[in-house]
DONU-730908 format. One line per field, with one value per residue (C-alpha): x, y, z; residue number from 1. Coordinates in steps of 0.05 Angstrom, whole numbers, plus 5000, padded with zeros to 4 digits. Each point is the difference from the previous one (the first is absolute). Last residue first. Example, Ala and Ser with C-alpha at 12.3 -4.5 7.8 and 13.67 -1.06 7.14 Angstrom:
2
X (5273/4973)
Y (4979/4931)
Z (5143/5013)
num (2/1)
// end
This chain:
361
X (4824/5000/5065/5032/5067/5017/5076/4992/4939/4927/4935/4934/4933/4999/4950/5053/5043/4944/4991/5079/4998/4947/5036/5061/4964/4977/5069/5030/4951/4950/5005/4986/5058/5045/4989/5010/5072/5019/4979/5044/4969/5012/4982/4940/4957/4975/4972/4931/5003/5009/4937/4962/5022/4980/4930/4994/5012/4957/5041/4962/5059/5051/4956/4999/5075/5003/5043/5078/5019/5065/4966/5058/5006/4922/4986/4983/4960/4960/4983/4973/4967/4955/4965/5001/5063/5037/5076/5021/5040/4986/4933/4981/5011/4958/4943/5002/5005/4941/4955/4963/4986/4964/5001/5057/4958/5054/5061/5018/5073/5061/5064/5057/5049/5070/4994/5000/4943/4961/5008/4971/4940/4989/4999/4950/4955/4997/4955/5013/4985/4941/5011/4967/5032/5071/5036/5067/5052/5044/4971/5026/5037/4941/4955/5062/5013/4923/5008/5047/4947/4948/5034/4996/4925/5003/4965/5012/5056/4981/5045/5065/5001/5037/4936/4973/4934/5010/4973/4935/4979/5034/4959/4937/5008/5020/4935/4962/5030/4992/4944/5056/5038/5050/5012/5051/5030/5051/5020/4980/5015/4984/5024/4945/5025/4958/4994/4951/4936/4965/4954/5066/5036/4932/4995/5075/4991/4934/5027/5055/4957/4954/5015/5074/5023/5068/5010/5036/4970/5039/5006/4973/4963/4933/5032/5011/4932/4968/5039/4991/4927/4983/5042/4966/4931/5011/5038/4941/4949/5039/5054/5003/5061/5037/5050/5047/5014/5069/5022/5037/5045/5038/4942/5030/5048/4941/4981/4955/4946/5015/5064/5045/5058/5068/5061/4954/5015/5029/5047/4950/5027/4988/4925/5006/5029/4942/5028/4987/5076/5012/5056/4945/4970/4932/4953/4941/4934/4960/4962/5035/5066/4998/4978/5058/5047/4976/4999/5072/5022/4963/5037/5062/4987/5063/5047/5054/5053/4957/4978/5073/5018/4947/5032/5072/4993/4963/5001/5054/5021/5066/4956/4979/5072/5007/4941/5020/4969/4954/4934/5030/5021/4931/4976/5041/5061/5032/5011/4947/4950/5014/4992/4936/4976/5019/4958/4941/4996/5039/4967/4971/5023/4939/5021/5067/4961/4959/5066/5027/4940/5011/5068/4975/4943)
Y (4491/4955/5005/5045/4998/5062/5000/5011/4983/5016/4989/4977/4999/5070/5029/5047/4942/4961/5059/5006/4928/5003/5062/4957/4937/5046/5025/4925/4973/4949/4923/4999/4953/5032/5068/4978/4972/5065/5038/4963/4960/5017/4946/5006/4980/5024/4962/4999/5071/5009/4958/5044/5063/4975/4980/5072/5005/5038/5012/4980/4960/5051/5057/4964/5004/5071/5028/5008/4970/5042/5067/5038/4979/4996/5074/5017/4937/5009/5074/4985/4936/5044/5027/5067/5026/5056/4998/5070/5036/5071/4993/4948/5047/5054/4951/4986/5076/5021/4942/5037/5057/4953/5020/4948/4946/4959/4956/4963/5019/4957/5021/4954/5017/5027/5043/5068/4966/4982/5065/5036/4952/5015/5076/4983/4972/5071/5016/5063/4971/4962/4927/4934/4932/5013/4933/5005/4946/4956/5030/5024/5059/5022/5008/5026/5057/5018/5013/5056/5033/4991/5027/5073/5004/4978/4937/5008/4963/4967/4940/5013/5012/4951/4965/4929/4967/4926/4938/4958/5017/5066/5014/4982/5049/5056/4985/5008/5065/5023/5054/5037/5021/4990/4954/5024/4942/4987/5076/5039/4996/4928/4940/4944/4929/4946/4925/4959/4966/5026/5045/5029/5018/5031/5042/5026/5019/5030/5046/5023/5014/5046/5029/4991/4933/5012/4938/4930/4939/4936/4950/4928/4995/5011/5065/5024/4977/5040/5062/4998/4992/5045/5057/4991/5002/5060/5038/4988/5024/5064/5016/5059/4980/4984/4943/4952/4923/4982/4928/4952/4942/5031/4977/4928/5020/5016/5068/4986/5046/5072/5030/5060/5004/5031/5019/5023/4976/5059/4961/4942/4929/4994/5000/4932/4973/5023/5010/4936/4982/5065/5051/5049/5003/4968/5028/4952/5032/4962/5058/5006/4982/5053/5053/4983/5003/5065/5030/4979/5034/5063/4999/4990/5064/5042/4994/5050/4954/4979/5068/5026/4952/5026/5069/4981/4961/4934/4990/4951/4978/5031/5049/4949/4986/5077/4999/4946/4932/4974/5011/4965/4943/4986/5003/4934/4991/5067/5017/4956/5020/5073/4991/4966/5055/5050/4965/4991/5073/5037/5069/4994/4941/4956/4938/5002/4996/4940/4963/5022/4969/4936/4996/5001/4949)
Z (4354/4940/4959/4943/4969/4956/5018/5075/5039/4982/5042/4981/5037/5028/4954/4971/4988/4963/4956/4991/4981/4949/4966/4998/4972/4944/4985/5004/4944/5024/5002/5076/5010/4949/5026/5073/4977/4968/5060/5045/5059/5070/5054/5038/4943/4934/4942/5033/5006/4926/4986/5049/4972/4928/5028/5031/5077/5046/5066/5064/5032/4980/5025/5068/5006/4987/4948/4993/4932/4991/5024/4980/4926/4999/5016/4930/4990/5066/4980/4933/5030/5046/4934/4958/5029/4964/5016/5018/4944/5004/4959/5050/5057/4963/4992/5074/5018/4957/5020/5051/4955/4951/4923/4988/5033/5039/4993/5066/5018/5018/5030/5014/5054/4990/5064/4962/4953/5061/5032/4934/5002/5079/4979/4945/5051/5031/4941/4962/4926/5033/5020/4992/5008/5008/5011/5036/4995/5042/5063/5067/4970/4963/5059/5039/4948/5012/5072/4987/4953/5054/5062/4975/5005/5074/5023/5074/5034/5060/4996/4961/4924/4953/4993/4989/5010/4988/4969/5011/5074/4999/4932/5031/5061/4949/4960/5063/5013/4924/5023/5031/4935/5029/5055/5052/5039/4942/5004/4940/4927/5003/4955/5002/4982/4972/5002/4959/5017/4941/5047/5031/4931/4982/5058/4997/4927/5010/5058/4953/4943/5040/5067/5025/5026/4970/4957/4996/4978/5013/4942/5006/4934/5042/5019/4927/4980/5056/4989/4926/4996/5061/4971/4932/5026/5044/4946/4951/5050/5008/5054/5045/5043/4936/4991/5034/4994/5026/4977/5048/5001/5056/5044/4996/5057/5047/5029/5063/5028/5024/4978/5017/4955/5015/4959/4941/4928/4961/4957/4989/5000/5073/4984/4966/5060/5045/5071/5041/5000/5037/4967/4979/5068/5011/5058/5004/5023/5048/5023/5069/4973/4947/5051/5046/4941/4978/5069/5009/4937/5021/5065/4963/4956/5024/4935/5011/4969/4940/4985/5007/4949/4954/5007/4995/4933/4983/4926/5001/5069/5025/5040/5048/5021/5010/5044/5046/4996/5058/4962/4938/5047/5027/4927/4977/4953/5002/4922/4972/5052/4983/4929/5013/5040/4949/4950/5045/5020/5053/4999/5065/5047/5005/4960/5040/5065/4975/4983/5067/5039/4961/5027/5070/4985)
num (361/360/359/358/357/356/355/354/353/352/351/350/349/348/347/346/345/344/343/342/341/340/339/338/337/336/335/334/333/332/331/330/329/328/327/326/325/324/323/322/321/320/319/318/317/316/315/314/313/312/311/310/309/308/307/306/305/304/303/302/301/300/299/298/297/296/295/294/293/292/291/290/289/288/287/286/285/284/283/282/281/280/279/278/277/276/275/274/273/272/271/270/269/268/267/266/265/264/263/262/261/260/259/258/257/256/255/254/253/252/251/250/249/248/247/246/245/244/243/242/241/240/239/238/237/236/235/234/233/232/231/230/229/228/227/226/225/224/223/222/221/220/219/218/217/216/215/214/213/212/211/210/209/208/207/206/205/204/203/202/201/200/199/198/197/196/195/194/193/192/191/190/189/188/187/186/185/184/183/182/181/180/179/178/177/176/175/174/173/172/171/170/169/168/167/166/165/164/163/162/161/160/159/158/157/156/155/154/153/152/151/150/149/148/147/146/145/144/143/142/141/140/139/138/137/136/135/134/133/132/131/130/129/128/127/126/125/124/123/122/121/120/119/118/117/116/115/114/113/112/111/110/109/108/107/106/105/104/103/102/101/100/99/98/97/96/95/94/93/92/91/90/89/88/87/86/85/84/83/82/81/80/79/78/77/76/75/74/73/72/71/70/69/68/67/66/65/64/63/62/61/60/59/58/57/56/55/54/53/52/51/50/49/48/47/46/45/44/43/42/41/40/39/38/37/36/35/34/33/32/31/30/29/28/27/26/25/24/23/22/21/20/19/18/17/16/15/14/13/12/11/10/9/8/7/6/5/4/3/2/1)
// end
């Protein structure tokens, strides 16, 4: 607990953001040694300078740190430092990842296989149906749905994931114990049961306007890709898409009516190079190299196979077989068999080893 206290303290020092904090950790090893260091030692860290070094040396917020830790314990909020094993590994890839996260619920290793679904707070009927469709189908495929629990598309994304029996992560622009909007209190409880509420803001933090753009970088950072369902040209969802690009994440967008203001942002994203999404398979195929056959076990059992796919599966075993051998056994050209194997891999039935060799998962 003592070292965690210094992690929280570091996160609260004014003007010392995540990037500088990580440079300090790289230099000194742990937060307690940062606070013990001399000013001249701190100034040796790139980007720090005398003024910011002084902020660390004069930090007096330890009563506040202790209060945040007490409130976290009282409300069953887990405080996770950047160096902890429970910190989301996929988020560590982001340069501006916070040094401390506050979480209610459980973040699991398989939650790294996640897609963020975001969009307008004031959605149309079209936006609602599309958000429900993609969120539900992605969740049923075993992917975790990440969103920001805002009104509109965010809420629909969480609800659809839950109703499909999937997992979902809600990233807040407030403390994890401050539900915003307040009408989502019941939804927040459900998210905690089937995923996690995550925030970089300590307990009691109000949903201030300036918190939400910062929150958006975590939504994209926790995901393999971001799907923008419906967004105006000035929508905050486009901020999330921009963060996704900076973080080397995929950006997907649902095409919309060219005369609809609500689709102005998504259509512009497509024009700028985002992948247009017409069905869930478009997302799964794009993410296939990193998914590597990951999919919920129940889906494997329930997968609907064509006659040709069934015949191909009968030729497969737990031992890898080369594509040429499979092509001969099913009497189909190699390129057709490869397409079938990709489909089976996305369904979680087949996996690939090196040298174009395939086996039943």
